[in-house]
Structure formats: C-alpha cells, structure tokens
N, C-alpha and C positions, 0 to 999 in steps of 0.2 A: 368638398362634396361626401365627404364622407362624414360632416358634419353636419351638414345639411340634411340628409339621410338620418341621422341620430335623431336630430330636433326633433323631425314631424313622425319617429317612429315612436318618441318619447312622447309626443302630445295625443298621436292617434295610437295607443299601445292596444288601448280595447278591442279597435277593429283588426285590427291587426292579429290579435290572440283568435276571434271570430272569423278570419280570412281561413287564418290555417286551422283550424279546424273542423272546418268546412271541407276543407278541399282533403286534410287526411281522414275526414271518415270517410268521402266519392272514395280517397284510393285503397281503404283497407277494404272495402268490396269488392274493386276491381284487381288490385295487386292479386287472389287467386286463380283468374283466369289467364293472366301471361304466360304460365306455364306449360297451357293444352297448345301455345302459338309458337313455341319456338320451337325449331330445327335441328333434330335429333342430327340429320347426315350433314357434314360439314364443305368441306370441298372448299374451291379454286372457281374466285370470280371470273379468271381467263381459262380458255379453254387448254386442257393437258392431252399428252400421245394418251392417259390412259381416261380421261373425259371418251376422248377418241374412243376408243374401244367398245366401252356405254351405249355409246351415241348406234356405232354401225351394228350394234348386236341387236339393239329397239326393232333399228329399221334394216335390215340387210336378211333377216332371219323368222324361219317359220315360226320357229317353236324355241324365243331367245332364251338365254340364261343371261342374262342382264342383269336381272334380280329374283332373286329365287330364298328359301328359305329353306330349312332340314328339318323334317321332323326324327327323332330319335324315336327308340322304341328296344324295349328293352321289355322281357322276360323268364318264366321258368321251363316255358318251353321250347321249342324248336322254331323258329322264324323264318326257315329258308323251304320248309316243304312242310306237310301235314297241314294240320287245321290253323298250326303257328302261319303258315305262309298262306294258305286262304284267308285270312285276316287280314293278314297285312294288306295283300292284292285286293281285298274287298275295302280295305282303308282309300287305298290307290286311288283306286276307282271312283270314292265320294268326293275325293279333294282333284282329282281331273275333272269330277264335274261343273264343278266351279266356273261361273264366266270368267274372272279376272284369272283364269289358271290358265299357262298355255302349253304345260308339260308335267308327268310325274315320271322321275326317275327310279328305278330302282333295284333289286336283284334280279327277280322274273325277269322285268320289260329290259333287262339290256344285258343280265347273262355275265356279268364284271361280279367278282367276287369282294370285290371293294366296298361293296354296300351289304357284306356282312360281316360278323363277329368271327374271331379262330372260332368259338365254340358253338357257334350258329346262336346263340340265346339275346340278342343284339342286328339290330341292323338299323340304316334310316332309310328317308326318301329325301329328295330332291325337288321341291315344287317350284316349278318354274312361275313367274307371276308375269301378266302379262300389265304395265304400267310403265309412263312415263317419264316418272321420275325415283329416286330412291326415295323420297316423302312420302310420295302416294302410297311405294311398300308398307309403311309403314300404319299406314292404314288398315290393311290389310292381315294384321297381324293376329290381333284378337278376335274377330272372325275364323279363323284358321285356327286360332286356338281353345275358340268356342266347338269349332266341327271335331276336332282333335278326339276331346276332352271327351265328347257325348258319342263319339263313334266306339273310342277307347272300351267305356263302360259297358258297352252291348254287345262289344267280343269275345265271344267262348275260349278267352287264353287263360292260363293260370298266370295273376302274377303282371300283367301287362301293363307297363308305363309307356308315357311317353312326354317327352318335351322339344315346344317349336322355338328353335333356335334360327341362325343367321343373320348377316349383317344388319338389318331392320328389324330381328326382332331384338337384340341385342340393346341396340339407338333407342328401341321403347322402354326398357327395361332401365338404360341407363336416365332416362327421362325421366322416370320412375321413382328413381332411388335417389337423383338430384333433389328433386321436390323434398323427398324424405331427408335426404339429409341435411336442407336448407334448414326448415325443419327446424328439427332437433337441433343445430349447430345456434339457431336461437334461441331454445331451450335450457340450450347448457350456457352457451354466453350470458344471457341475460341474467342469472342470478349471480354467475361468478363477475360479471363487471358490475352489478349493484356495490358489493361488499368492497370493492376496490375503491370505487366511487367514495363510499363512505368515509372509506378511510381515509380517502383524497383530500375529502372536505371538512372530513369530521363532523358532518352533517346528515342528517337522511335526507330534506328537502333539496339538499344542495345537490347530492347524487343521486336525485327520482330526476332533475331538471334534462342532463344530458341522456340518459337513458330513453327517455319522452321523442330529445330531435334523434336520436337513433332509430328510433323506432319510426318515425315518420318519416325519417329520409330511405330508407326500406323501401316501404311502403308507396311513397310518391314515385319512389323511381322505380319502381316494381309496374307503377300502373302507366307511366311514362314509355315504358321499354311494350309493353303490350301495345299501346296507340302505335310505335313504331313499327311492330312485329307485323300487320296490319302494310306496310308499302313496300317493306326491306328483310331479307333470310337474317334471322337473329338467332343464334347459336345458344344450344342450351346449357354449354358451358356460364352464359349470364346467369345463370339464377343464383347460384352460391355465389358467384363476383359480387353481383349486388349485397345482397346481404353478408357478405363480409368487407367489403369498403363501404357498404353504409353503416355499419354498425362501428366498424372502425375510423371513421373519417369523421362521421358525425359525433361523436364522443369525445374526439380528439380535438373540434374547432369546439366544442359547448364547452369541453373544459377552461378553454384557454379563456374562453371569455366568464366563464362562474368566475375562475382565480382570478382575475384582473379587477371585475366585477365587485367583488368584495376586499381586495387591495384599496381601491378608492372610496369604499365605504370607510374600513379602520383608518384613512387618512382624513374621515371629518367628511366629507363632501355628502348631501344627500341620497337616496336613491334616485330620483331623474338624474339629477348632473353625473352620478355615478354612474349611470345608463348611457351619457352621453359622451363619456370620457371612454368608456371602453369602448364604446364604437369605433372611436378615430383612434384608439391605439389596439387592442387587440383586434377589432376588429380590422384592418389595415391587415394587422400580418394572415390575418385567417385567408383576405383577398387573395395578397399574394401567394399565400401558402397551395390556396386551393388551385391558382390559374399555374405552379409549377407544376401541380400534381394531373391537371389537365393535359399539357403539353406531351407529357408520354401517352395520353391516352389518347390523344390526337394524332401522334405518329403514327397510331396502330392503324389508321386508317390508309395508309397508305399500304398496307402490305394485301397480298390476291386473296388471303382467307377467306372465306365466311367467319368461322370459328374468332379470327382476331381481328377483323375490321367489328365484330359484335361486340366484341368486352372493349374495344376502343370506345365503341359508340353508346354501351352501357354506362363505361366508368365517367366519361364526360357529363353523361343524365347523374348518376348516383353522386358526383364531386358536386355539379353543381347546385343538385338539390340540400345536399347537406352544408354547401358556404351559403346559401340564401337564408335554410335555416336558423341556420347557425348566428346573421348577420344581422335576422330581422326580428325571430319569434323567439328568439331567446335574451337579447336584452327587452325587447316588450314583455315579456314575462318576468325579469327580474328588476324593472320597474314598477311592475306590479308587485311584487314582493318585497323587496326592500329588505331588510334585517331578516323576515322571517326564513331566508334559503339558512338561516344558521340553525333554526331547531331540530329536534331539542336541543334546548342546551346542557344536557346529561349527560348529554354523547359525545357532542364537544370537547367539554373535560376531563373526559378517560381517556379521547384521545389525542390530547395535548401532546405526547412524547413524540407522535409520527409527525409532528407539524414543527418538529422544532429546528432552525436552521444553522444550529452549530456544525453541524456534519458536510452541511454543503459549503460551509461558509469555511473551513478548515481546509476541506477537497481543493476549494478555488485558490486560496492562498499556498498550497502548497503545489500545485501546478506553475503559479505565479515566479515560485522562488525556483525552480527545476524545469521548463519548458523543453532543454534539447534532453534530458534523460526521458520524460513523457513522448516526446516523440520518439524517440529512438526505439523507447519496447513497445509503445501503440503499433509501431511500424512493423516491427519488426514480428509481432502476433497478426497484421494482416497478412504479411510477406507467406506464413505460416500455413493462414486458413485459405491462402488462394492456392499457393501449390497446385493444390487436384484438378484443379481448371487445365492445365497444361495436360491433363491425358483425357479429357473430357470428348466424347463417341459419342456421337448425335444419331439419333437414328431410331425406330420402331422395340421400343420395351422386348428384353427377352421372356417375360415372365409378368405376370401380374396385371395385364393388358385388359382379358374376357373378366368382367365384373363377375367376383361366384356369387353364391347365395340365388342367385336369378334361376327362370326357367330358363332361360336363354345360356346361362353361365355352365346350370347342369349338364344342358344339351351338350354343350362343349367338352365337359368332363366324360361324357359318354363316348363319345369320337373318339379321344384320348385313347381313354381305356381301349378301342378296338384298332387304336393305331392309324384313325385316318383321322386325324385332326385336321389335316392340313387337306380337306377340301374345302374348309372354310374360308381361307385362305389361298387358292390357286391364283399361279402365273398366268393371265389368259392370254394367249397369244393370235393376234388375229392374220391371216397366213391371205393377199389380195393377191390372183396373177393379173396378168394384162387384158385389157379389154379385147375380146373375142376369142379369149383362152378359156378353158374349165380348169378348176386348182386342183380337178384331181382326174383329170390327164396324166398319161403314163410320165411325163415330165416332171411333173411339178410334185406326182407321187414319190418320185425318188428323192427330191429334194426334200420333203416332207419327212419321209423316211429317216434320212439325214441325219435334218434339224432334230428328228424324234430321239431319235439315238444319241446325238451328240447330245442330249440334255437328261437321257434317261442315265446318263454316266456318268453324271455329277451326284456325288456321295449323299448330296443334300437333297436330292430328291428321289423321292418313292415313288411315282408313274406316269405318266404320259397319257392322255387320252388323245384322240385325236379321230381321224378318220383313216388310216393309217396302223393305228393298235386298236381298231374294231375287235378281229379275231385272230384270238393267241396263235402264233406261228403261220399267221397265213405271208403270204410272198405279196414281191410289187405286182407279177403277175396274177397272183389271184383278187388282189383289189384293183387291178386294169379291168379283169373282167366283169367284177360284180359293177364298178361306176360307170364301165361300158352304156347299160341300159339305169340311168340315174331312177328312172318311175316305178322301177323295180327292185332297185336296192332300198326305198323309199319306201314301198311297201313292206320288205323284211324289217327293218329297224326305222319306222316311223318316227319315236319318239328323237334317236337319238342323232338322225339326221338334220332334224328339224332345228334341233340345240349345238348341229356340227358343221355345218354346211351350208351357205346361202342359198334361198331360192333359185339365185341364176349361177350355183356353183361356181362363180369366180373367187368367192371368198370362203376360208375354213379359218374352223376354231379348233385351238389347240390348248387344253388346259394342262399343266404342269402342277400334278401333286406334290407337295411338299416332304418328308421323311420326318417321323415325329421329332426325330433330334434336331430338325432343325428348326430354330426360332426367328422372330418376327424381324428380329435384326440381322440374322444373318440371310434370311431371304432377302433382306436389298440387295444382297449380294449373286443370287439367283435373277431375279428382275436386270440388274445390270449385265451377267453373261448371256442372259437369254437374249437382249436386245442386241448384244454383240454380236451374239453369233447366227442371228438373224438376217443382220445385213452383210455375212460374210456368205453365209450360206446362199442369201436370198437378194442378191444387187437390186439396190433401186434404180433398176432401167426398165426402159418399157412399157413403166405404169407399176409394175409389180411393188408391193407395198409388207411392209412386217409392222405390226402393232405391239404393245405390251403394255397390258392391262392389270385392274385387278386389287383387291385391298392394298397390298402392299406396293404394287406400282403404282397407285394412285398418292402413297402417302410420300415414294420417293419422288414421285413430280413436285408435290405442295412441299416436301421439304428444299428441292433447290430452288425453286422458284423465290420461296420466303427468307431463303439467305441469305437470294440474291439482293433483295431489298433491305435485306439486317443491315448495312453500313450506312445506308440515308436513313433510315431511321435514330438508329446510335448518332449520327448527327445532325440529325437535325433535331435531337431532343438538346441536345449537348450548346449547340449554336443557342436555339431560342431561351433554353434555362439561365445560359450567361448572359444572354442580351436582357432577361429579363429582371435577375439580379443586378445587372449594374445599372438599370436606370433604378429600381427599385431605392439602395442603397448608395447610389454617383460614387460606385467605386471600379476599380479595374482588379484589384487583385481578391475582393472579397470573392468574388463569381468565378476567377481563377480558380480559386481554393476550397470552396464548393464544388466544381465538378471534379478537380481532386477527388476528396475527399468522400465524395458518394460512387465517385467510383471503384474505389478502394473497398469501400461499401459494399457495393457491387460483386466484383472478383468475390470476395471472401463469402459471400452467400452461394455465386456457383462453384466456388473448392467444396463444399460443405453440404452442397444439391450433387455435386459428381460424388463426394466420398460414401453417402449414407445410403442414393438411388443406386448409383450407376457399380460401386463398389461391395454395397450393403451392408454399410459398419452402421450395425444400430438399426438397419430397415424392421427386423423382426417386430421391433417395439412400436412401429406404425403400422402393425399388421400387415407388412409383405414377407411370403413365403421364400426371398434370397432376392439376390443385386439383377436389376434391372436389365445391369448388361452396355446401357445406351440411355442416352437423356432423349426425351423426344421431343421435337425441330421447336414445337412451340415456346417448351421451357425458357430456351435463354429470350427467345425475343419480349414475352410473357412477364418475366421476372422482369430485364432488364426495363422493361416501358413504366410498369408500375412501379417495385422498387426505387426507380432513380427519382420515380416523383414526389413518393414518399418520404426518402429518408428527406426530400426538401422540406418537408415537414417543419422539421426539426431544427434545419438550418435556419429555414427563418424565424420560429420561433426564438431559437437563441441568438440570431445575430441582431431580431428586431431591440432585442431588450440591451444589447450591449450597446448598438448606435442609441437608442432613447439617452443612456445612461454616457454615454460619450459627447450627445450633442447637450448634457448640461456641463458637466464637467471639463471638457476638452483632453481628458487624461484616459489613456488608452489603457491602463494595466487594470486602473482600477475600475474601468466600464467593464471589462473584461471579467473582472470578477465577482461586480454586483450581478450581471448579464447570464452569468453562469450560477450561482447562489438563488436568484429570483426564476430562472427555468427551470432548473434540476428537478425542483419536485414534479410539476408540471410534465415533463417530456418521460419522466421516469415513468409516473401514474400512468399517462395516455400510452406509452411505450408498452406497459404491466397489460393496460385491455386490449392493446392490439395481438399482441401476444396471444394472450388467453381467445381472443377471437379467431385468428389466422390459426392460433395450435387445436383449435374443436374441428376443422374443415380437414387439417392433417391428417385426421383418420375418417375421412370422405372413402365410402367405396369405388369411387372410380378415382384409377390412378392419375389421368392428368389434374383435375383437383389438386389431390395431395402433392403433385410436384407442387404446383402457384404457391398453395396454401403452407407447404415447409417453406419454400423458398422465403414468403414474404414475412412468416413470423419469426424467422432468422434473421432477416434484414433485419428489421425493426428489431431483433435486442441486437446486434452489434451495433447499429447508426447510436441508437439511444444511449450505450453506454462503453466503447472503443471509441467511437467515432468522435460524437458531438461532448462527451466528456472527460476524453483524453485530448484527442488530435486535433481537434478544431478552436479548443482555448488555447492551446498551447503555441500553435500556429498562432493564434492571433497573439499572443504576447512577443515573439521571437519578432513579430512583422511590425510591431509598433504603431506611431500614428500612419506608416502606408497603407495602412487597411483600407484609409477612406481615401485616398488620392484619386482622381483630383479634387472629389467633394472638398476633402479637407486639406491644407496644404502644409505638408510639416514645417516645423519652425525651419529646422537645417536638414534639407536633403541629402545631400551628402553623405551625413553623418547621423538622423534620423533609428536605424536599424542598430547601427555602433552603441550608440546612444541608449538602445533598449536594451541592449543587451550588458550594459556597463553596471545599468542600475541592479542589474542580478548579482 
C-alpha cells in the first residue's frame, strides 16, 4: 500500500502540492476564528456535587450568586462614606439596573465590614449575574467592564480606579493571553527552529521545508478544531497545545522524511525513485510513530473533563494532519525539488563538520563493548531523577494560579491587599430542610449555627456568611423572630436573602470565606471537612441534604473523578502501544522493552516536575514566585498521555532503522550500531527542535500550560539522550537475536543471549 501511495504521489506531485496549497490558504483564513469558539470554563461532562450546587443556586434562589463578578475599587479618598461612599452607591445602582444582573452586594447594602478595606480606601462589589451557564457569564465581562470604566471616569473621586475580576473575568483574560502566548510562541520558535534545521541539513532549502509542514499543520489543525468546536465543547488549552504539538511533530516527521530522501539521493537514485523509496521506508516509520502518539491522545477521550477530552480531540487532529502532510505533501515537494534541496552549496561546505558521522559511530561502538555498564549507569541516573515522584502531592497549586498582569489578576491582587481574597473562592454549602419544613425555623437555625460555629473555628476560615451570620451578636431567638415573618425579613434585607435563602425558604446558602493564609491547596482540606461536618450535624434523613460547591469543591470533585479514570487510561495506552509495536516489528521483546523504557522516561519527567514546581527548585527561572506546593491533577494525566506517545517517536525511528539493518545482515550488534549511528543525528536535531518549541511555552503566563510545556520539554530531553542514546541500544545489544523473536528465530534459543554476552 505504501509503494502504491508513493507511486501515485510522485506521479501526481503537482496536483498534490496544489491541493495542499488551497487547503492551507483556507485554513490560514479560518484558523484565527477558532480562539473565540473555545470554552474558558472546563468542568466535567458528568454531574458532580459541586455542579449540583450551581444548578440549585440558579433554579431555587431569587437573586442567585451562582455566577458573579467582583468589581474592586481603590481611591485616595474614603470609599465607605462621604463622596466616596456616594460614588460607590452610584456605581452599584448602575450595575444593578442592567437586565442581566440579579443583584449587587456592597458595604452599604449589607453592612458587612468585609467589603471595605482597613483604611477605607479600597472596597469591592459583588455583581450577581442572571445567566444559565458559566460560559454565558463570560460574554458579560466586556460590557460590564465598559460600563464600569465609563462610570468611574464620571465619578468625582480623586484617583479612583476599578478592576473587574472573578472566575469568568479570569477565564476571559486567560483566553486572551493564551492567544497572545500562542502567537508569541510561534514567532520565537520559528527562527530558532530554522537555525537548528539549517545546521541539521547544512542547507537552507532543506531547512525551510519542515517549517512549511509545521506551519501548515498548525493552521489546518486549528481550522478543523474550530469546526469541531461548533458541535462539542473545546477547551482554551487546545490553542497552545496545537501550536506546540503541530510545530514539534510536524517538523519531527518531515525531518525524518527529508533526511531519508537525501540518503537515497546520495546512493545514486533519481529524485522520483528516491521519493518513492523514502515513502516506503521513512514514511512507514512516520505512520507507525504517528499512530502510537495518537493512542495517548485517544485515551484522553475516556476522561470526564472537558479540558482533557478537548486536548485528546485536538491532539488526534494535529497529529493526523502532521502525519498526512509529512507522507504526502513533503514527498511531493521533494520529488519536484530533487538536488535543489541542498542549496546553497557554500552553506553545505561550511557546515560539513556538523554532519561528520564519526562521533556517533564511536559512541555506538563504545556502547556495543560496554552495554552492562551503560545500562547500570543510565538506570541509576533515571532512578535519581524519578525519586521526587514518590512525594508528589495532587491538588490545586498554592500560588501562581491566578494570571498576573491582567485586569482580573490585578483585581485579585487588590482583594489580597484588603485581606479578603477568599471572596473569590468561597466554599459554598447548600443546606436543604425536609419537605414541608423551613430551613429558617428554630430547629434548623440551631443546626445552621452549630455548622457555622464549627467552620468558623477552623483557622483556615476567615468568616462565614449565612442567614445565621447576618447580624452581629444576634441570638437564635433573635433570628427566629426575624424569620418568623419572611416577607418582612426580605424587605429589610432584600439582596442578601434573595442570594442566601431560596424562594420557598426550604434551602439556604452558607458561604465559607477562607483566610488569607489559606492557599488553594489547603482549601481542598476545608471542603473535605465541610462535607464531613455537614453529614454529622445534618444527617441525610427525612429529605435533609447538605451539598458543598464552589471553585475549590468543583476542582476537588473533578480531581477525584479523573484519578479514578487514570489507571484505565494508563492500562489502555500501555496495552494498545505494545500491541501496535508487536505487530509492526513482529517481536515480543521489543514492545515490552519499549514500554519499560517509556515508563522510565515518564517517571523521570514527573520527578523533575515535582522538584521544580511543587518544591520550587529553579522555579524562579520560569517566572514563578515560589513553589506551587501541589501539582494540578491534569498534569500527570496529560503528561503521561502526551509524553508516552511523543517518546515513541524516537523509539520507532531508532527501532525501524535497526530492524531494517538487521533484515539485511542478520547481525543484531552490527544492526544496532548502524541504526544508532544513522538515526542519532536525526533524533538529536528533532529533539532539540521540540525542546525549543516546548521550552518557549514553559514561559507562558498560564500555570497549567507551564506545567505541560515544561513536562514535554524535559521528557523529550531525557528521551533523546538518556533513554534512546544509552538505555535502548544497551538493552538491544544485551538481548541479541531475541529482540526479534518470534519474527526471527535465534540460531540456538538456549544460548542466544549467552553468546551475545560472550562476544563482548
């Protein structure tokens, strides 16, 4: 089939180039629109306790605080009274008049000192939005920012500044900077990649061709993702991932194709025959490699999260496009150019030293003489790098999570200075009384007070806002009298009770505000304790229920769901990859060895991620202000799935060449040395390019993307050096002819390995 494809491509090379040119032009026009179709809210496709809280808040409360924004205000004057206080009230009334705003909470409307800074020069408003979903709230951020900006300019308060923040505002800003980081990544990566390619090929023309493939892979993939996003939610994280994987894999595969084509030309084949030979050899390796990479992305479709499923879909698209471009467009262009890819000649002469094979030939011979020593030293190095993995802590990062330098990020910083950063991520408890009862009856008020007092006693909790914390120093009797006439109570505290008491008075909201010293990591412990207290104080009997929701609870639920699926994902990737390699190489030992080596690579990568991010070793070099104390749950899942597939790239490149040499001479040691010598320049050049591409995104402004990009860069570095250049060839030498069993029968099955060792 490959030979038939090769002949057709070479024969119809001009139409092939023309078709891809049209597809590329259309993709370049459509790709920029994709960013605006991607979702900023992730979440799970399956119901969780936290998602139930959001649904109940939207449906059961008159002025729900299910989706809200925070408007922070700072000035040189007092904002709690006088002209400053009147200005804040004026802004509050303007916001409350918007049709999509269900209510606005402030210092004056609630009397809660939480809303005003210690010196009175800073305050904030909580703007409750009337929207069906979190992504709907994102569409309201821009108009609210415009209104706030216009009103602040007209208010007679010296030095008044305002920032709109909140989950939806942060998500919108993440979308914006993700797009900027993606463009910046391409602009930085392209020139650096071109320099590496020129050195790798010793020619300008040959160096430009892989860049063309990488650029087209990104553009076509983004256009296709934009189409898919019309039918299924696609996360904003796909944007940067497509750029990274598209550029890295596209150049990786085309580098292998161009290298093999030049080899065939140097053997004396005409350009068309050389292109056919390239497709049937290197093209097969690209297909096998691409399919193994796709296995990892396909496994992500089994996860319940929108973010991980989106990356799975995006990865499948970008790898498929890169693979198609590399085995169709690239050979067609090579058949047209022929020896012209080596131009200019003067450049090739000046870079001849870079292509001298002596270094890799010496390395291959040294490994063949001392495989046990290489395996021992290499294994020890991997063990040291993997050691920190045993101390990994999964959870929300303690710092660096909110993106700095954006309007929403600046708003978070103001809340931090006010000492009320917990308002952004309260633990939201919903308490429901049994049917026929009111949650504000005396019996239930005592239970609510017990729950509130227990939570408030936790040093990680700053305060609790609820129907039993409305008035300072008020007793249960006082609250019983207040709520005995609900209509009167609602007239006294309309905005508060619309947000904290359901229409039928059967359900109430309790917001647990975290203290400034409580990080997102330790906040997960508060959620677990709140759920436990809720079950103890208000047991699930007679229809009574307690739910815990909010940002932290939502992430805790998603973490638990994802970790339950993780073993299945790992098993699927391992078994599928092993089966594909066994079929491709007709061997039992080769896939087992490949799985073992890739597992070592992934383990060492995780160890370095823990060391750099969780413990902060060298994290300042990535622009972080300290250790994250925990690793976000998406990181191990994504890094394993993506790294395992990408690591197979170099495994397949190396094994394919060793097998090709072994099929010719039947000598395992010579085939291993020949395969290592032939592929080492390609693997090191391809790895350097991937490290550059991924490394650029390790400096992105979104922490989740930094996690992933750093992991990919480190994995490629380890894989192309320690794993493929040391451990794999050492193992191949030790295993001897058993590498190729049962596709090849060793001459003496009982002594094949022993003879291999004796020859050394």
